[in-house]
N, C-alpha and C positions, 0 to 999 in steps of 0.2 A: 504493500500500500504506500509506504513512505520512501521506497528505494530511490525513485527518480528525484524526489525533493532533496534528499541528502547526497545525491550523486553516487549511489551504491548500485552494484549489479547483483547483489545477493543479500540475504538476511545475515548480518554479521553476528547476531547474538542468539542464534538457535541453540537450544540446550542439547541437541543431538551431538554425539561425540564424533565430529567430522575431523579426520586427521589433517585436512588442508588448513584448518584453523589452529592447529597444534601450536601452542605458545610455550617455548622452551625457556622458562625461567631457570635460574641456577638450580633450584630445587628439582624441577622437572628433568633437567639434563642429568642430574645425579640419579634420579629414579630410572630414567631410560637406560643409563649406563649400568645400573644394577640388573635390569632385566636382560640387557645384552650379555652381561656376565653369565647369567643363567643359561644362555644359549651356547656360549663358547667354552665354559669351563666344565670340569668333571663332576661337580657337585650334584646332589639330588634335588634339593628344594631351595627356592628363592622366595622371599617374602616381601610384598609391597603393601603397606597399609596407609590409610589416610582417612580424614573425615569425609562425610558425604559431600560430593560435589567438588572435591579438590582436583579432579582431573585424572583419577586412576585409570578409568576405562579408556579415556582418550590416549593416555600414555601407552596402554597395552595395544590399542589399535595402531598407533604409530609404530610400535615395535613390529607388528605383523608385516608392515610394509618394508621393514629393514632386514628380515630374517634371510640367512643365506639360502641359496637355491638347493643345497643338500639337506635341508631341514623339513621334516614333516611336522605340522603343528595341529594340535587339537585344541579347540577353544570352547570351554563350557561356561555358559552364561547363567544357567539355572542349577545351582548346586544342591538344591533341596531334594536330594535323591537318596535312595537306599544303595547299599553296596552293589547289588545286582544291577540296578538302574544306572549307576555311575559307570560301571564297566561296559554295559551295553552302549551307553552314550559315547564312551571313548572309542569303542569299535566303530560306531557310526561315523564319528569324526575322522577316523583314520581309514575309512572304507574297508574295514575288516568284515567279511561275511560270516554270519553265524546262523544256526538253525532256529527253529521255533522252540520256545520255552527252554532256553539254555540254562545250565546251572552255573553257579559262581566259578566252579573249577574249570568248566569248559571255556568260559570267557577269559579266565586268567591264562589258560594254556594258549588260546588263540593270540592274545596280546603278547605273551612271551615269545611265541614263534615269530610274530611280526617284528618285535624289537631285535631279535637275534638276526633276522634276515636284513633288516635295515643296517645294523652294525657291520655285517659282512659286506654289504654294498657301499659302505662309506657314508651312510646317511645318519643324521641325528633325529631324535624324536623328542618333541617338547609338548607338554600338557600345560595349558594356561587355564586357571579356574578363577573367574570373577565372582565377586560377592561370596568369597570363601568363608566368611564368618558364619554362614548358614550351614556349613558342612557338619554332619554329625560326627561324633568322636570315632564311631566304628567305621565310618567311611574314610576318615583321615588315616586310620590304622590300615585300611585296605590299600590306600595310596602308598603308604610306607612299604607295605609288602611288595607292591609292584616295583618299587625302586630297589628292591633287593637284587634284582637281576643286573649283574655287572660283570665287567671284565677285570683284569688286573689293574687297569688304569682309569676306568671311567664307569659311571652309571649309564645304563642304556636308556633310561627314561628320566628326563629332567622335568621337574614340576615347578611352575610359578604360581604362587597363591597370592591373589589380590583381594583385599577386603578392608573393612572398617576396623577401627582400633579394637573392637571386641575380639577380633581374630587373634591379636596378641595375647589377650587374656585366656582365650580358649587353648592356645598352645602351651600355656603354663600349667595345664592340668597334669597331675602326676601320671595318669595313664597314657599321656601323649609325650612323655619326656624323651622317648626314643626318636620320635619324629622331630621334636624340637632340636635335638642334637645333630640332625642331618641338614639343618638350614644353614647354608653356606654364605648367604648374603641377606641382610635385612635393610629395609629403608622405609621410613615413615614420612609421607608427603605432607608438609605443613601448608597452611594457607599462605597466600601472597601478601607481601607487605604493601604499603601505599604506593611506593615507587613502581613496584612490579604490577600493581593494578593499573596504573597509568599506562605502562608499556603494553600490558595485556589488552586494554581497550583499544589503544592505537593500532596494535598489531591486527586485531580482528577487523577494524575498519579498513586497514590497508588491503587485507586479503579480499575484502568485499568491494574494493575499488575506490575507496576514498583515501587520499593521501594527506589530508589536512586534519588536524585535531578537531573534534566535535564537542568535547566536554571541557568546561572550564576547570581551573585548578580546584576551586571550591567544590565543584561537582565530583571530581575524582576523590577528594577527601570524604565527601558524603557517601560515595559508593563504597569506599573502603570501610567506613564506619558501619554502614548498614549491612554490608555483605560479610563482614569479618574476614575479608580476603578470600572467600570461597568463590571460585570462578563461576560455578553454576548459578549461585545467587546473583553474582555480578551481571551475568547474562540476562537474567530475569528483570533486574532493575534497569539495565540499559535499554532493553526492549521496550519496557513500559515508558521510560523517559523519552525515547525516540517517538513513540506514539503521541505523547503529550506535546513535544516540540512540533511535530507535524500538524497536530490539531490547532496549535497556536501560531503556526507559520513562523517559528522562532528558532534562530541559530545564533550562538551555540546553545547547548544544553547546560543549564545552570544548576546550582545546588538545590534551589527550590523545587525544580522539576524532579530531581532525584529523591528529595525528601518525600514528595507527594507519591512518587512511584513506590517508595518503601512502605508507605501507609497502605497502598492498594495491594502490594504483593505480599508483604509480611504481616499485615494486619495492624492492630493497635501498636503504636510505638510510644514509649514513655517520653514525655517532654521534660527535660531536666530542669527547666526554669520554674516550675510551678511553685516550689517551696521558697523561691527567692522573691516573691511578689512583695511581702512586707518591706524587705530591704530596698527593693527597686522603688517602691512608692515613697519611702522616706528620702531616698537619694534624689528622686525627682523633685520633691518639695524643696529640699535644700538648694538644688540647682536652679529651680525656678526663682527662689528668693534672691539668690546670688546674681542671676542674670538680670532680674529687674533692677537691682541696686546698681549693677554695672552699666546698664543702658541709661539709667537716670543720670549717672555721673559721667558717662563716657565723653560727652562733648567737652565738658570743662577740663577733664583729665587730658584729653588729646591736645586741646589748645595749649594747656599749660606746658605739656611735655614738648610740643612742637616749638613753642616760643623759646623755652629753655635751650632746646637743641640748637636753634638758630643762633641764639646769643653765644652759646658755647662754641659754635662753629666759627663765628666772627672773632671771638676771643682767640681761638686757635690760629686764625689767619693773622691776627695782630701779633701773636708771639713769634710767628715766622718772619715778620717784616719789622722787627724791632730796630733795625738800622736804617729805616726809610725816613724821609723828611718829616718834619713835624706836622705838615698839612694832612698826612694820611689818617690820623685818628678821627678827624671830622668826617672823612669819607667813609670810614668804617662805621661810624655811628649812623650815617645815612643808609649804608648797606644793611645794618641791623634792623633799622626801622622798616625798610622796604621788604626785607626777608620775613620779618614778623607779620607784615600785612599779607604776604603771599601764603604763609603758613596757615593763617586764619581761613583762607579760601580753599585749603587743601582738602579738608574733610568733605564738603559738599561735592567737589569734583570726583573724589575717590568713590563716594557713594553712588554717584551717577554712573561711573564706569562699572561698578559692581552690578548695578541694576541692568545695564545694557547686556553684560555678560550673562547674568542670570536669565534674562529673557531669551537670549540666544540659546542657552542650554535647554530651556523648556521647549524651544522650537526645533530641537535637533534629535527628536526621538525616532526618526526614520532612518534605518540603515541604508535604504535605497538612495536617499538623498546624499548620504555621506559617500556612498560608492560613486554617485554621479560626479561628486567633486574629485574623487580619486581618478576616475576615468579621464576627467578633464586635464589632469596633470600629465597624462599619457597621450593627450590629443586624441582620445577615443570617446565613444559615446555609449551609454547603457542602451540595451535593446529591450523594447517593450515586450513583455510576455516571457522573458528569460530571466533567470536568477543572475546575480552579478558574476558568478564564476562561469556560468554558461555563456554569458555575453562576452566575457574575457576570452574564452576558448574560441569563440567565433571570430575574434580579432587577433588571433595568434599570441594571446597572452595566457598566463596561468595564474590561478589563485593560490595563495599560501596563507593558511591560518596557523597561528602559533600562540602558545601561552608563554608569557615572559614578563619583563619589567622594562624600565627606562633603558637600561644598558642593552637589553636584547634588541630593542628597536634601533637604537643608535648604532649598534654594531652592524646590523644589516644595512642601515643607511638608505632604506627605501621609504618614500611616502607611504603612509599607512592609515587605514581606518582603525581608530582606537575605540574600544568598548569602555565607556566611562560611566561613572555614577556620581550623583550629587549627594549632599549631606543626608537626604532622606532615602538614599539607596534607589532613586529613580534612574533608570538607564537612559543614557543619551550617547550619541556617536559624533566623533570629531575626526577630521582629516589632519594628520601631521604633515605639514607642507614643507617646512624648512627648519634647519637647526643652526643656531649660532651660540657656541659655547654651551652654557647650561640653560639656554632658553630655546623654545620651539615656537614656530608660528602655527597656531591651531585654527583650523577653519571650522566654524560652527554655522551650518546653513550657508548664508551668503556673506557672513562676516568673518573676519580674521582677527585673532588676538595673539599677542606675544605672552606666553605664560612660562614660568620658571619650572625647574625640576620638582621643587617641593609641591607646587600646585598640581602638577601632573601626577606625582606619586599618590597624592591624597585622593585623586578622582579616578585613577586607572584601575579597571577591574581585573587586569591580567591577560586579556585576550586582544589580539590585534590581527588584522589581515592586510596583506600587501598584494599588489599585482607585479608580475615580473615576466620577462620574455626569455624563455630558454634558448640558449645559443645552438644546442644540438640535442639529439636524442640520447637520453641517459641509458647506460647499461643497467641491467637489473641489479647487479651488485659487483663489487670488486673485493676479492679476497685472495687467499693463499693460492688458489688454483686458477686465477685469472691470467690473461695473457700479459706478457711483459710490457706491451704498449699501454694497457690499462693501468698496470701497476706504476709505470713511470708517470702517467698522467696524474695519478693520485698523489704521488710524491711531489710533482711540480705544483699541483693545486694547493696542497697543504703548506708548501714552502712559500707560495705567494701570499696566502692568508696570514701566515706567521711572520712574513717579511724577513725571510732568511734565504740563503742560497740553496737551490735544489741539488740533491745528490744524484749521481748516475747509478741506477740500480741494475742488478742482474736477477733479482728475485724479490718477493714480498718478504722483507726481513723484519726482525723484531723491533728495530728502531722505527720503521714505518708504522708498524702495528701500534707502538706506544704513542706516536704522534697522532695517529687516527683516534685512538681511545681518549686521548686528552681533548681533542677537538669535539668528540661526541659528548664527553662529560660537560664541557663548557656550554654546550647547546642543549642540554637536557635530553640527549638521545641515549639509546641503549648502548652502553660502552662494551661492545663485544669484539672490537677489532675487525669488523667486517663492514665495508662501506655499502650499506643497503640503500634503498630508495630515499629514505628521509635524510640520511647523511649526504648522499649525492646531490639532492635538491639543495640542502643547506650550503654545500660547497659552491654549487653553481650560482646561488644567490650572490655570493661574494664575487665570483669571477665574471659574471655577466657585465657587459659594457653597455647594455641597452637600457634606455629609459631614464627618467628623472631620478635624482638623489636628494637626500636631505642636506648633505654638505658635499660640495664638489671636491673639497680637499681630501675626502676620505675614500674616493673611488680607487679601487685597485687597478693597476695598469701593468 
């Protein structure tokens, strides 16, 4: 329903265990390594546990795509079976034929013959059991007996047990101690942390065809809070939040949408602020009184301070020219009087400027109008009926949305649509047009204002979007196995960004990998030492010579 609206070609947050969406966090990489160990080593049992929804089944399905060609695999998804039913299911999975109403011994003999023939032919046999916490103790004992078949160097059947934490408790039983002693590798899959949730969401969006972030930083924090780092719950929350954003025609997805999604998906959610109302009310009364007192005396205080500052400034000037002719003090007195008069007029002028800006902020609630200003800086036009990014693609430009701060925007050096908030948390949009030192020229509607970094930091929500023109078609990724030409291009690009001399490479060496990982960390990217799509886009943003810049002196050449 919402795929076209968000620029997706698939549903990125389906809870089906699709290996194409496999996100290999550090924990998942270790889990997959443990399962692979179960395929290649001589041990009998490998154990993978984790809470519901942490990605155990997805890891196991990814494993199935990586098994060697000389391995026969049986995958049992419903382990609520008797010993006889388990052996019959194993025969079915391995295509072992058996007669009607077989006995336990007959099935065991058939499986043993199959394992011996496989070993003779240089083939391995692996049994993977999902939801293994449901296995009965007598069934686990039957599995142990199957692994008794061995040569001098290896077990002929390798078993991978995948289940919830209850499986660990089950295997601690006294009557299963022999099986527990045959477990050669154990791994418990933990939930994702907040940084991994951000990468997880971005990864799934990229696989589904969107290469710009869609969730704000606060939304990611809310996702992690409500999901507890569980990927399946994260998928459910993201799916519901995308539906809400589509219904409101709103991008990006913010924390309020995620909080509402959590209420709908998870039911009632405790609001931690309920017990603080007496404190909040008392604080509000104190602040209200203080504000009233401040406003009542503000004019007099400001005039006093301004006049004193003016006199002090004049006195400072006098001290610097104490060797000037005697006629200068009278000039200083005249200057002090003039400056004092000017100071008295400052407050109304400042108030008028604040009112003008406040009015411009109220009139800048349309992101389409902001993008129209951004298109104008590229000498392009928005296209009626198309989103900003779709209109950009029609005119050989690309959209890029990112979460960051003042330094993120200044480092990229592109004009940007900034997502802003006023003191009441009302959203408005501005176009960053130009930069001079610690000030930027901000366009709000048809008006432009110079604002400083402090003002921007107080109003910036953390999300911005730019337009850029790719110079060439990007490779899918650059890593250890890439061509030497691509590796040298990566070295040259990083050298240019870091303003250092490029090295002549003969391979993707460790120094290049460290340079790449440093660049990735600086830009909030997954620091894996592989230049994937996001990393390559970020590099090309620096290297592109096309289009306007915030500061001409910062353009790489």
